[in-house]
N, C-alpha and C positions, 0 to 999 in steps of 0.2 A: 235099164235104159232111161236116159233122160227123157222127161217130159217133152221139150222140145226136139227132141232125136224122134220120138214116136208122131209128132205131130208133122214134123216135117217127111218124113217118110210116106206120110198118108196124102199129105197134099197134094193134089190135081188128080188122086186116086178116084175111083167111081163113088156114087152118094151113099152106097150101100154100106162103106168101112165104117168100122164099128168106132173109129175115133171123128172127131169133131174135123169138118173141113175148112180150113181156115185159109184166107187171102195173104196175098204177098204182103200188105201193109198190117195185117194182125201177127204175121211170124216177126216180122220185124220189129215192132214194138216191143214182142217178149224178149228177143235179143238186146233190145234197147236198154230197158227197163233190167237184166241181167247185168249188164256192160255196166251199168250206169251204179248199179248195189255195189259190183268189186271194185269200183275206181273209188267209190266213198269208203270202204273197206281198209283199202290201200293209204286212203287220207289218214283214217282214223288210227290204222295201226303205227303209221307213222310219228306222230300225236303221242301217242301212247310210250313209242320206242324211246322218243328223246323224254319225254315225261322218268321214264325209268332211268335212264342215265345221270339225270338230275339227283335224283333219289339216290342211286348209289354213288354219288360224288359226295353228297350230302352225309351219306352213312360212314366215308371212309377220312370223312375231313379228321377228324381227332387221332386218327391212326399213328403210330410213330412213325410210320414210312410217310407220312404225308407233311405232320412235324415237320422232319429232317429237311425234306423237299422246301419246306416254306424259308428252312434257314440259308438255302443257297439264294437266297435273293434275287431270284430271278422274274420278277414279275414284268420286268422290263422285255424280256423275250415270250412267257407264256400268255400274258395278257393279250397280246396283241394277237396269236394264233388262237387262242379261245374264241376271241370277237368276230375274228374272220370266219372260225367255223359255224357261229353260229348266224352270222350274215349269210354264210353259203347255206344252213339247214333252213332259215326261214325264206329262201329263196325258193327251196325244194318244195319247203308245204304249199307255199305259194301257188306252183307248179301242178302238186297234188288236189289242190282244190280246185284250180283252173282247168284241171283236166276231167274232173267231176262234173262241174257246171258247164264245161263245152259240150259233155259229152249225153248230159241229162238233157241239152236242148238241142239236140241233133235231129234232123228230119230226114237224112238222106242216107242212104246205105253208105256210098261210098265215103262221104263225109265222116260216117260214123268208125269205117276202116283205117281211116287215115289217123284218127282220135284215138283210138285202140292204139295203134303204130307209137303215137308220139308218148301215150301213156308206158307201154313197154317199155320204150327208151329212158323216160324218165328215169322209172325205177331201178333200172341197170347203170345208169348215171350214179342217182343217189346210194345205190349198194357199191358201186366204184368209189366215191367220195369218202364214205367213210370206211373203207379198208384204207385207202389212201391216205388220210387223216390219221388213221390209226398207227401206220408205219411212221409218217413223220412224226408224231408225236414221241415214239417210242425212241426214235434216234436221235430228237431234240433233246430229250429227257435226256440218253446217255451222254450226251455231248457235255450237257450239262455238269451230269456229277463227274465225267473225267477232268472237269477246269473247277468245280466248287466243292466237292464230296472230300473232307479232310481224309475220312477213311482211303479213298480210292485213291486218292494224292499219293497217299503214302506206298498203297500197294505199287503203282506205277515208281513211285522213286525205288523202291525194294527192286521191283522186274528191271529198272531202268539199269540201277547199280551191277544188281546179275547177269547183264547183256543179253536179258529175254523182254525187254520192253516190247517187241514187234508179237511174241508169243502171246503176251497179258492180254495186247488188243484182240491179236485174232479170237484168243480162246473166247474173250467177252463180247464180241461182235457175233461170233458162234452161236453162243448160247442165246443172245437177244433174239437172234433171226430165229432161231427153234423156238424159244417160249413164243416170240409174234407168231411165228407159221402155226402153232396150235391155237393159239387165241381166233387168229383168223379162220382156221378151220372150221372151228365151233362157233363163230358169228358167224361163215355163208352157209353151216349147216342150218344156224337160225332161220336166216334168210330164205334158205331153200324152202324151207318147210312151211315158210308164214308167205311169203312173196311170191314165191314159187310157185305154188298150190293155187294165189290167185293169179298169178299171170297164163297160168295152165290153162285157167279156166276163160280168161281172156282171149287166149289163143286159139280157145274152142269157137265162143263166140263170131272170131274174126273168121274163121272158117267158114262157118254156116251161111255169114254175110257173102264170103266171097260166091260160096256155093248159087244163093239166092240171085246173083249178081248176073250168073252165065246164063 
């Protein structure tokens, strides 16, 4: 059982209890410290995740697929999307950092509860953005290939000559959706393991604060 839970159960009991009797403020400070630590780790992990994907992009920079994609000369499409994604990610990093600073400086249980809810919302928005951006990027990339990849154009031309162009597009899009679904499931699993565990602990702190406020 969590140390805070043991102390909270013993709170307001008689002085002969085997656990130290803590005041409301002392229990609140413990919850505040735990919440601040959790939000700090959310911020740190989001930065580490960003660095990880940057390293992955550099690792695959010289692959055949990447070189082939560069031959499409789609910089006018991809660069604005990448810049926009970086701007949005920087916004989320800023929000995570400010959530940490705000929670660390909170001296009121009600305000701390509100800040915990804001942090939960920010994490969910961050995860949602990453998933949506991944889906948009996949279909933008597919659209570029449909229009600029010579091999793809040749396949489309053959399918059109055989009267199966709709079938070709349908199969390609379905395969893309399946692969995208698998990738999203893997990433959501990662988010659940990392951010989910942290949010679960944050939710527990929120529940403890509600009990203190009763």
